[in-house]
Biopython code that builds the backbone (N, CA, C, O; Angstrom):
import numpy as np
from Bio.PDB.StructureBuilder import StructureBuilder

atoms = [
    (1, "MET", "N", (0.812, -1.134, -0.041)),
    (1, "MET", "CA", (-0.112, 0.369, 0.137)),
    (1, "MET", "C", (0.523, 1.165, 0.092)),
    (1, "MET", "O", (1.509, 1.031, 0.817)),
    (2, "PRO", "N", (0.459, 2.355, -0.642)),
    (2, "PRO", "CA", (1.506, 3.649, -0.901)),
    (2, "PRO", "C", (1.301, 4.263, 0.300)),
    (2, "PRO", "O", (0.239, 4.268, 0.921)),
    (3, "ASN", "N", (2.605, 4.923, 0.709)),
    (3, "ASN", "CA", (3.399, 5.595, 1.847)),
    (3, "ASN", "C", (2.990, 7.195, 1.564)),
    (3, "ASN", "O", (3.053, 7.896, 2.574)),
    (4, "ALA", "N", (2.568, 7.890, 0.293)),
    (4, "ALA", "CA", (2.240, 8.949, -0.024)),
    (4, "ALA", "C", (1.142, 8.689, -0.876)),
    (4, "ALA", "O", (0.857, 7.739, -1.604)),
    (5, "CYS", "N", (0.339, 10.268, -0.483)),
    (5, "CYS", "CA", (-0.678, 10.072, -1.459)),
    (5, "CYS", "C", (-0.360, 10.520, -3.009)),
    (5, "CYS", "O", (0.677, 10.868, -3.572)),
    (6, "PRO", "N", (-1.161, 10.423, -3.266)),
    (6, "PRO", "CA", (-0.815, 10.249, -4.993)),
    (6, "PRO", "C", (-1.748, 11.264, -5.287)),
    (6, "PRO", "O", (-1.902, 11.342, -6.506)),
    (7, "LYS", "N", (-2.573, 12.237, -4.530)),
    (7, "LYS", "CA", (-3.026, 13.431, -4.791)),
    (7, "LYS", "C", (-2.311, 14.782, -4.353)),
    (7, "LYS", "O", (-2.279, 15.791, -5.057)),
    (8, "CYS", "N", (-1.759, 14.664, -3.125)),
    (8, "CYS", "CA", (-1.325, 15.808, -2.757)),
    (8, "CYS", "C", (0.113, 15.563, -2.286)),
    (8, "CYS", "O", (0.895, 16.479, -2.028)),
    (9, "GLY", "N", (0.381, 14.355, -2.200)),
    (9, "GLY", "CA", (1.734, 13.666, -1.745)),
    (9, "GLY", "C", (2.233, 13.783, -0.092)),
    (9, "GLY", "O", (3.333, 13.801, 0.460)),
    (10, "GLY", "N", (0.892, 13.849, 0.351)),
    (10, "GLY", "CA", (0.620, 13.639, 2.311)),
    (10, "GLY", "C", (0.939, 12.220, 2.150)),
    (10, "GLY", "O", (1.094, 11.448, 1.205)),
    (11, "ALA", "N", (0.992, 12.150, 3.820)),
    (11, "ALA", "CA", (1.485, 10.725, 4.685)),
    (11, "ALA", "C", (0.038, 9.721, 4.577)),
    (11, "ALA", "O", (-0.994, 10.359, 4.790)),
    (12, "MET", "N", (-0.091, 8.707, 4.368)),
    (12, "MET", "CA", (-0.978, 7.872, 4.051)),
    (12, "MET", "C", (-0.832, 7.075, 5.240)),
    (12, "MET", "O", (0.262, 6.660, 5.622)),
    (13, "GLU", "N", (-2.397, 6.758, 6.087)),
    (13, "GLU", "CA", (-1.890, 6.075, 7.162)),
    (13, "GLU", "C", (-3.387, 5.159, 7.053)),
    (13, "GLU", "O", (-4.520, 5.562, 6.790)),
    (14, "ALA", "N", (-2.927, 3.875, 7.343)),
    (14, "ALA", "CA", (-3.783, 2.238, 7.385)),
    (14, "ALA", "C", (-4.713, 2.187, 7.880)),
    (14, "ALA", "O", (-4.654, 2.914, 8.871)),
    (15, "GLY", "N", (-5.739, 1.675, 7.784)),
    (15, "GLY", "CA", (-7.231, 1.224, 8.545)),
    (15, "GLY", "C", (-8.099, 0.438, 7.837)),
    (15, "GLY", "O", (-8.064, 0.644, 6.624)),
    (16, "VAL", "N", (-8.479, 0.024, 8.023)),
    (16, "VAL", "CA", (-9.820, -0.966, 7.792)),
    (16, "VAL", "C", (-11.254, 0.022, 7.696)),
    (16, "VAL", "O", (-11.274, 1.243, 7.853)),
    (17, "THR", "N", (-12.559, -0.957, 7.362)),
    (17, "THR", "CA", (-13.441, 0.196, 7.022)),
    (17, "THR", "C", (-14.434, -0.776, 8.976)),
    (17, "THR", "O", (-14.310, -1.864, 9.539)),
    (18, "ARG", "N", (-15.325, 0.579, 9.243)),
    (18, "ARG", "CA", (-16.017, -0.279, 10.186)),
    (18, "ARG", "C", (-17.815, 0.023, 9.773)),
    (18, "ARG", "O", (-18.160, 0.792, 8.876)),
    (19, "ALA", "N", (-18.710, -0.708, 10.581)),
    (19, "ALA", "CA", (-20.050, -0.478, 10.039)),
    (19, "ALA", "C", (-20.565, -0.533, 11.662)),
    (19, "ALA", "O", (-21.109, -1.544, 12.105)),
    (20, "PRO", "N", (-20.328, 0.667, 12.486)),
    (20, "PRO", "CA", (-21.471, 0.473, 13.416)),
    (20, "PRO", "C", (-22.588, 0.515, 13.306)),
    (20, "PRO", "O", (-23.088, 0.379, 12.190)),
    (21, "GLY", "N", (-23.326, 0.708, 14.372)),
    (21, "GLY", "CA", (-24.831, 0.130, 14.706)),
    (21, "GLY", "C", (-25.983, -0.821, 13.685)),
    (21, "GLY", "O", (-27.209, -0.781, 13.589)),
    (22, "LEU", "N", (-24.857, -1.711, 12.969)),
    (22, "LEU", "CA", (-25.365, -2.530, 11.772)),
    (22, "LEU", "C", (-25.964, -3.788, 13.104)),
    (22, "LEU", "O", (-25.461, -4.136, 14.172)),
    (23, "VAL", "N", (-27.439, -4.251, 12.282)),
    (23, "VAL", "CA", (-27.490, -5.347, 13.513)),
    (23, "VAL", "C", (-26.429, -6.789, 13.953)),
    (23, "VAL", "O", (-25.799, -7.340, 13.050)),
    (24, "GLY", "N", (-26.371, -7.076, 14.767)),
    (24, "GLY", "CA", (-25.540, -8.080, 15.332)),
    (24, "GLY", "C", (-23.929, -7.545, 15.459)),
    (24, "GLY", "O", (-23.081, -8.296, 15.940)),
    (25, "SER", "N", (-23.613, -6.297, 15.025)),
    (25, "SER", "CA", (-22.361, -5.955, 15.012)),
    (25, "SER", "C", (-21.908, -5.762, 16.654)),
    (25, "SER", "O", (-22.684, -5.175, 17.408)),
    (26, "GLY", "N", (-20.870, -6.184, 17.057)),
    (26, "GLY", "CA", (-20.395, -6.270, 17.953)),
    (26, "GLY", "C", (-18.959, -5.302, 18.679)),
    (26, "GLY", "O", (-18.257, -5.203, 17.672)),
    (27, "ALA", "N", (-18.646, -5.010, 19.133)),
    (27, "ALA", "CA", (-17.247, -4.296, 19.296)),
    (27, "ALA", "C", (-16.332, -4.184, 18.114)),
    (27, "ALA", "O", (-15.363, -4.944, 18.130)),
    (28, "ALA", "N", (-16.404, -3.735, 17.545)),
    (28, "ALA", "CA", (-15.656, -3.821, 16.539)),
    (28, "ALA", "C", (-13.666, -3.763, 17.067)),
    (28, "ALA", "O", (-13.239, -3.102, 18.014)),
    (29, "ASP", "N", (-12.658, -4.793, 15.973)),
    (29, "ASP", "CA", (-11.783, -5.234, 16.788)),
    (29, "ASP", "C", (-11.012, -4.062, 15.632)),
    (29, "ASP", "O", (-11.697, -4.205, 14.619)),
    (30, "ILE", "N", (-10.266, -3.327, 15.418)),
    (30, "ILE", "CA", (-9.149, -2.313, 14.733)),
    (30, "ILE", "C", (-8.588, -3.591, 13.675)),
    (30, "ILE", "O", (-8.611, -3.439, 12.454)),
    (31, "GLU", "N", (-8.201, -4.566, 14.176)),
    (31, "GLU", "CA", (-7.225, -5.121, 12.864)),
    (31, "GLU", "C", (-8.240, -6.143, 12.220)),
    (31, "GLU", "O", (-8.008, -6.965, 11.334)),
    (32, "ARG", "N", (-9.146, -5.947, 12.728)),
    (32, "ARG", "CA", (-10.520, -7.330, 11.671)),
    (32, "ARG", "C", (-10.783, -6.271, 10.404)),
    (32, "ARG", "O", (-10.280, -5.224, 10.811)),
    (33, "PRO", "N", (-11.177, -6.094, 9.431)),
    (33, "PRO", "CA", (-12.138, -4.946, 9.033)),
    (33, "PRO", "C", (-13.594, -5.840, 8.669)),
    (33, "PRO", "O", (-13.778, -6.989, 8.266)),
    (34, "GLN", "N", (-14.560, -4.646, 9.044)),
    (34, "GLN", "CA", (-15.858, -5.077, 9.307)),
    (34, "GLN", "C", (-16.917, -5.512, 7.840)),
    (34, "GLN", "O", (-17.965, -6.145, 7.970)),
    (35, "LEU", "N", (-16.359, -5.003, 6.439)),
    (35, "LEU", "CA", (-17.079, -4.657, 5.692)),
    (35, "LEU", "C", (-16.398, -6.028, 4.677)),
    (35, "LEU", "O", (-15.316, -6.508, 5.018)),
    (36, "VAL", "N", (-17.105, -6.554, 3.490)),
    (36, "VAL", "CA", (-16.249, -7.521, 2.880)),
    (36, "VAL", "C", (-16.640, -7.387, 1.631)),
    (36, "VAL", "O", (-17.854, -7.334, 1.432)),
    (37, "PHE", "N", (-15.668, -7.297, 0.436)),
    (37, "PHE", "CA", (-16.691, -7.238, -0.793)),
    (37, "PHE", "C", (-16.290, -8.775, -1.565)),
    (37, "PHE", "O", (-15.244, -9.422, -1.542)),
    (38, "VAL", "N", (-17.571, -9.022, -2.222)),
    (38, "VAL", "CA", (-17.678, -9.936, -2.490)),
    (38, "VAL", "C", (-18.087, -10.179, -3.789)),
    (38, "VAL", "O", (-19.186, -9.778, -4.171)),
    (39, "ALA", "N", (-16.865, -11.167, -4.964)),
    (39, "ALA", "CA", (-16.614, -11.112, -5.900)),
    (39, "ALA", "C", (-17.565, -12.362, -7.169)),
    (39, "ALA", "O", (-17.024, -13.268, -7.802)),
    (40, "LEU", "N", (-19.040, -11.982, -7.194)),
    (40, "LEU", "CA", (-20.003, -13.143, -7.256)),
    (40, "LEU", "C", (-19.328, -14.252, -8.252)),
    (40, "LEU", "O", (-18.335, -14.449, -8.952)),
    (41, "GLY", "N", (-20.263, -14.697, -7.928)),
    (41, "GLY", "CA", (-19.862, -16.702, -8.768)),
    (41, "GLY", "C", (-21.013, -16.452, -9.647)),
    (41, "GLY", "O", (-21.728, -15.451, -9.691)),
    (42, "THR", "N", (-21.072, -17.550, -10.350)),
    (42, "THR", "CA", (-22.469, -18.592, -11.111)),
    (42, "THR", "C", (-23.580, -18.350, -10.558)),
    (42, "THR", "O", (-23.662, -18.852, -9.437)),
    (43, "PRO", "N", (-24.620, -17.689, -10.948)),
    (43, "PRO", "CA", (-25.458, -17.799, -10.095)),
    (43, "PRO", "C", (-26.176, -19.177, -9.999)),
    (43, "PRO", "O", (-26.281, -19.917, -10.977)),
    (44, "THR", "N", (-26.642, -19.464, -8.827)),
    (44, "THR", "CA", (-27.220, -20.906, -8.669)),
    (44, "THR", "C", (-28.712, -21.126, -9.357)),
    (44, "THR", "O", (-29.543, -20.284, -9.015)),
    (45, "SER", "N", (-29.065, -21.927, -10.084)),
    (45, "SER", "CA", (-30.269, -21.906, -10.600)),
    (45, "SER", "C", (-31.434, -21.867, -9.563)),
    (45, "SER", "O", (-31.282, -22.000, -8.349)),
    (46, "THR", "N", (-32.573, -21.674, -10.181)),
    (46, "THR", "CA", (-33.908, -21.568, -8.677)),
    (46, "THR", "C", (-34.180, -23.376, -8.813)),
    (46, "THR", "O", (-34.462, -24.134, -7.884)),
    (47, "ASN", "N", (-33.957, -23.785, -10.499)),
    (47, "ASN", "CA", (-34.329, -25.332, -10.109)),
    (47, "ASN", "C", (-33.504, -26.318, -9.943)),
    (47, "ASN", "O", (-32.418, -26.501, -10.493)),
    (48, "PRO", "N", (-34.352, -27.309, -8.733)),
    (48, "PRO", "CA", (-33.449, -27.952, -7.525)),
    (48, "PRO", "C", (-32.795, -28.613, -8.256)),
    (48, "PRO", "O", (-31.621, -28.656, -7.888)),
    (49, "ALA", "N", (-33.105, -29.439, -9.581)),
    (49, "ALA", "CA", (-32.421, -30.422, -10.343)),
    (49, "ALA", "C", (-30.984, -29.458, -11.031)),
    (49, "ALA", "O", (-29.764, -29.532, -10.884)),
    (50, "LYS", "N", (-31.542, -28.926, -11.506)),
    (50, "LYS", "CA", (-30.095, -27.825, -12.208)),
    (50, "LYS", "C", (-29.449, -27.095, -11.627)),
    (50, "LYS", "O", (-28.564, -26.528, -12.268)),
    (51, "ALA", "N", (-29.606, -26.766, -10.087)),
    (51, "ALA", "CA", (-28.986, -26.310, -8.965)),
    (51, "ALA", "C", (-27.949, -27.377, -8.232)),
    (51, "ALA", "O", (-26.877, -27.086, -7.702)),
    (52, "PHE", "N", (-28.488, -28.551, -8.331)),
    (52, "PHE", "CA", (-27.481, -29.690, -7.800)),
    (52, "PHE", "C", (-26.390, -30.359, -8.791)),
    (52, "PHE", "O", (-25.247, -30.674, -8.458)),
    (53, "GLN", "N", (-26.985, -30.520, -10.119)),
    (53, "GLN", "CA", (-26.190, -30.336, -11.381)),
    (53, "GLN", "C", (-25.213, -29.416, -11.061)),
    (53, "GLN", "O", (-24.064, -29.832, -10.907)),
    (54, "GLN", "N", (-25.595, -27.571, -10.859)),
    (54, "GLN", "CA", (-23.877, -26.475, -10.749)),
    (54, "GLN", "C", (-23.275, -26.978, -9.731)),
    (54, "GLN", "O", (-22.113, -26.599, -9.582)),
    (55, "GLY", "N", (-23.831, -27.967, -8.715)),
    (55, "GLY", "CA", (-23.314, -28.006, -7.577)),
    (55, "GLY", "C", (-21.880, -29.795, -7.660)),
    (55, "GLY", "O", (-21.025, -30.392, -7.005)),
    (56, "LEU", "N", (-22.469, -29.790, -8.719)),
    (56, "LEU", "CA", (-21.821, -31.619, -9.229)),
    (56, "LEU", "C", (-20.622, -30.963, -10.091)),
    (56, "LEU", "O", (-19.472, -31.384, -10.211)),
    (57, "GLN", "N", (-21.165, -29.906, -10.610)),
    (57, "GLN", "CA", (-19.696, -29.727, -11.645)),
    (57, "GLN", "C", (-18.911, -28.790, -11.240)),
    (57, "GLN", "O", (-18.014, -28.456, -12.014)),
    (58, "GLY", "N", (-18.995, -28.267, -10.235)),
    (58, "GLY", "CA", (-18.257, -27.324, -9.165)),
    (58, "GLY", "C", (-17.976, -26.174, -10.031)),
    (58, "GLY", "O", (-16.819, -26.027, -10.425)),
    (59, "GLU", "N", (-19.048, -25.191, -10.441)),
    (59, "GLU", "CA", (-18.818, -24.015, -10.667)),
    (59, "GLU", "C", (-18.172, -23.088, -10.005)),
    (59, "GLU", "O", (-17.600, -23.430, -8.970)),
    (60, "PRO", "N", (-18.119, -21.900, -10.381)),
    (60, "PRO", "CA", (-17.115, -21.200, -9.291)),
    (60, "PRO", "C", (-18.422, -20.638, -8.380)),
    (60, "PRO", "O", (-19.454, -20.230, -8.913)),
    (61, "GLY", "N", (-18.223, -20.681, -7.010)),
    (61, "GLY", "CA", (-18.799, -20.056, -6.275)),
    (61, "GLY", "C", (-18.497, -18.080, -5.868)),
    (61, "GLY", "O", (-17.421, -17.618, -6.246)),
    (62, "SER", "N", (-19.252, -17.363, -5.313)),
    (62, "SER", "CA", (-19.091, -16.363, -4.357)),
    (62, "SER", "C", (-17.672, -16.524, -3.641)),
    (62, "SER", "O", (-17.517, -17.184, -2.614)),
    (63, "ARG", "N", (-16.668, -15.848, -4.302)),
    (63, "ARG", "CA", (-15.226, -15.111, -3.343)),
    (63, "ARG", "C", (-15.166, -14.030, -2.640)),
    (63, "ARG", "O", (-14.759, -12.987, -3.151)),
    (64, "PRO", "N", (-15.712, -14.122, -0.860)),
    (64, "PRO", "CA", (-15.318, -13.074, -0.227)),
    (64, "PRO", "C", (-13.536, -12.452, 0.315)),
    (64, "PRO", "O", (-12.548, -12.978, 0.828)),
    (65, "TYR", "N", (-13.861, -11.260, -0.103)),
    (65, "TYR", "CA", (-12.649, -10.367, 0.637)),
    (65, "TYR", "C", (-13.040, -9.347, 1.533)),
    (65, "TYR", "O", (-14.135, -8.809, 1.702)),
    (66, "LEU", "N", (-11.609, -9.131, 2.242)),
    (66, "LEU", "CA", (-11.070, -8.289, 3.265)),
    (66, "LEU", "C", (-11.338, -7.244, 2.682)),
    (66, "LEU", "O", (-11.000, -7.271, 1.499)),
    (67, "ILE", "N", (-12.015, -5.915, 3.158)),
    (67, "ILE", "CA", (-11.702, -4.409, 2.680)),
    (67, "ILE", "C", (-10.693, -3.974, 3.659)),
    (67, "ILE", "O", (-11.092, -3.956, 4.823)),
    (68, "ARG", "N", (-9.542, -3.638, 3.460)),
    (68, "ARG", "CA", (-8.702, -2.628, 4.328)),
    (68, "ARG", "C", (-8.407, -1.325, 3.141)),
    (68, "ARG", "O", (-8.831, -1.343, 1.985)),
    (69, "GLY", "N", (-7.763, -0.475, 3.622)),
    (69, "GLY", "CA", (-7.530, 0.662, 3.115)),
    (69, "GLY", "C", (-6.674, 1.886, 3.813)),
    (69, "GLY", "O", (-6.692, 2.017, 5.037)),
    (70, "VAL", "N", (-5.753, 2.973, 2.770)),
    (70, "VAL", "CA", (-5.497, 4.251, 3.274)),
    (70, "VAL", "C", (-6.068, 5.436, 3.290)),
    (70, "VAL", "O", (-6.472, 5.917, 2.231)),
    (71, "ARG", "N", (-6.159, 5.894, 4.097)),
    (71, "ARG", "CA", (-6.278, 7.349, 3.993)),
    (71, "ARG", "C", (-4.829, 8.400, 4.486)),
    (71, "ARG", "O", (-3.857, 8.376, 5.240)),
    (72, "CYS", "N", (-5.652, 9.469, 3.236)),
    (72, "CYS", "CA", (-4.237, 10.473, 3.490)),
    (72, "CYS", "C", (-4.509, 11.578, 4.743)),
    (72, "CYS", "O", (-5.484, 12.324, 4.837)),
    (73, "ALA", "N", (-3.206, 11.453, 5.812)),
    (73, "ALA", "CA", (-3.686, 12.725, 7.083)),
    (73, "ALA", "C", (-3.890, 13.827, 6.208)),
    (73, "ALA", "O", (-4.951, 14.259, 6.659)),
    (74, "MET", "N", (-3.695, 14.310, 5.593)),
    (74, "MET", "CA", (-3.531, 15.781, 4.838)),
    (74, "MET", "C", (-5.453, 16.247, 3.980)),
    (74, "MET", "O", (-6.244, 17.146, 4.267)),
    (75, "CYS", "N", (-5.515, 15.272, 3.056)),
    (75, "CYS", "CA", (-6.260, 15.854, 2.232)),
    (75, "CYS", "C", (-7.732, 14.959, 2.323)),
    (75, "CYS", "O", (-8.792, 15.292, 1.794)),
    (76, "GLY", "N", (-7.482, 13.732, 3.147)),
    (76, "GLY", "CA", (-8.624, 12.958, 3.112)),
    (76, "GLY", "C", (-8.885, 11.984, 2.258)),
    (76, "GLY", "O", (-9.850, 11.232, 2.391)),
    (77, "PHE", "N", (-7.992, 11.912, 1.248)),
    (77, "PHE", "CA", (-8.052, 10.501, -0.026)),
    (77, "PHE", "C", (-7.884, 9.411, 0.335)),
    (77, "PHE", "O", (-6.850, 9.190, 0.965)),
    (78, "LEU", "N", (-8.870, 8.255, 0.071)),
    (78, "LEU", "CA", (-9.219, 7.422, 0.548)),
    (78, "LEU", "C", (-8.955, 6.201, -0.648)),
    (78, "LEU", "O", (-9.595, 6.217, -1.699)),
    (79, "GLU", "N", (-8.092, 5.314, -0.392)),
    (79, "GLU", "CA", (-7.912, 4.458, -1.298)),
    (79, "GLU", "C", (-8.152, 2.602, -0.875)),
    (79, "GLU", "O", (-7.187, 1.901, -0.569)),
    (80, "LEU", "N", (-9.039, 2.267, -0.916)),
    (80, "LEU", "CA", (-9.558, 0.693, -0.778)),
    (80, "LEU", "C", (-8.945, -0.640, -1.497)),
    (80, "LEU", "O", (-8.719, -0.888, -2.681)),
    (81, "TYR", "N", (-8.773, -1.369, -0.341)),
    (81, "TYR", "CA", (-8.279, -2.643, -1.307)),
    (81, "TYR", "C", (-9.137, -3.993, -0.768)),
    (81, "TYR", "O", (-9.755, -4.124, 0.288)),
    (82, "ALA", "N", (-8.955, -4.925, -1.852)),
    (82, "ALA", "CA", (-9.540, -5.837, -1.152)),
    (82, "ALA", "C", (-8.609, -7.209, -1.503)),
    (82, "ALA", "O", (-9.174, -7.991, -2.268)),
    (83, "LYS", "N", (-7.478, -7.540, -1.121)),
    (83, "LYS", "CA", (-7.019, -8.380, -1.778)),
    (83, "LYS", "C", (-6.747, -9.922, -0.648)),
    (83, "LYS", "O", (-6.068, -10.902, -0.954)),
    (84, "ASP", "N", (-7.452, -9.727, 0.565)),
    (84, "ASP", "CA", (-7.111, -10.856, 1.604)),
    (84, "ASP", "C", (-8.399, -11.405, 1.681)),
    (84, "ASP", "O", (-9.406, -10.850, 2.120)),
    (85, "PRO", "N", (-8.233, -13.150, 0.973)),
    (85, "PRO", "CA", (-10.082, -13.824, 1.251)),
    (85, "PRO", "C", (-10.491, -13.624, 2.634)),
    (85, "PRO", "O", (-9.739, -13.516, 3.603)),
    (86, "ALA", "N", (-11.834, -13.585, 2.622)),
    (86, "ALA", "CA", (-12.217, -13.154, 4.008)),
    (86, "ALA", "C", (-12.598, -14.677, 4.795)),
    (86, "ALA", "O", (-12.958, -14.690, 5.972)),
]
sb = StructureBuilder()
sb.init_structure("model")
sb.init_model(0)
sb.init_chain("A")
sb.init_seg("    ")
for serial, (resi, resn, name, xyz) in enumerate(atoms, 1):
    if name == "N":
        sb.init_residue(resn, " ", resi, " ")
    sb.init_atom(name, np.array(xyz, "f"), 0.0, 1.0, " ", f" {name:<3s}", serial, name[0])
structure = sb.get_structure()
């Protein structure tokens, strides 16, 4: 992750996203991201027989990733990254 802001050259500080107030959200841990980006896989058929066949064929499923980011301490520019699997 970058050390200097691409907009103003200021110092970038690492952080994670949080979603306070959501149903079921407890105390947030600053080391563990609270939001997740999901790269969608092949949609499952609503037909039970076809859905079962899809499972047997090993079609790709959804892939969730933790969201991390960096923020410029001077101008507030924010960059988000989603490279760590959830």
